[in-house]
N, C-alpha and C positions, 0 to 999 in steps of 0.2 A: 588746433582748429577742428580736427575730426571729433575729438572728445567734447569740445565746448559747443560746437555748433551743428556739425553735420549729423552725428549720431543722435543727439537729442531731438532734432527736428524730424529725422527719419523715423525714430521710434514713436514720436507723438503723432505723426501723420498716419501711422498704421497702414502704409501702402505697399510694403514689401518686406522681404527678409533683411535683417540687419547683420546677418552672420558674416558676410564678406567684409563689411566695414569693421566689425569687431575683430575679426582675424587680422585685418590690416593694422590695427592698433598694436596688436601683439607683435606682428612682423616689424613694424617701425621701432618699437621699444627694444626688440632683440637686436636689430641692426645698430641702433645707437649704443646699446650696451657693448656690442662687439667693438665698436670704434673706441669707446672709453677704456675697454679692457686690452686694447692692442698694446703690445710690449714696447713699441717705439713710435715716435711721432710719424715716421715714414709709413709704418704699418697702418696706422690710423688714417693717414692721408690716402693710402691706396684703397681703403674701404669706403671712404666718403663719396667718391664719384659713383660707385655702384649704388649706394643708397640714394643719391640725388638723381642720377640719370636713369636708373632702372627701376628700383623698388618704388620710389615715390611716383614715377610715371605710371607704373602699373596700378598703384593704389588710387591715383587720380581718376582712373577709369571708373572705379567703384563710386567715388565721390560724384563724378559727373552723372553716372547712372541714377544715383539717389536724387540729384538735383533735377533730373528730368521728370521724376514722378512726385516729388514732394511739392505741395502747393507753395506758392511764393510767399504767402503770409505766415509761414511756419518759421 
């Protein structure tokens, strides 16, 4: 969703820096890669809640901030 909707709209609106959102994509990809690279299903399962309950919540703040400044028609 960030790559398909949020980042393009934010870039097109030219209302603020996109570096936080771009860094968020890198963070998400790394976290998902860590889950896939886990040696056991248990290890993967222990990483997933951190991704969902911490990392994604933090990244949502960047998305919400972008939503506050990007015009609704973007």
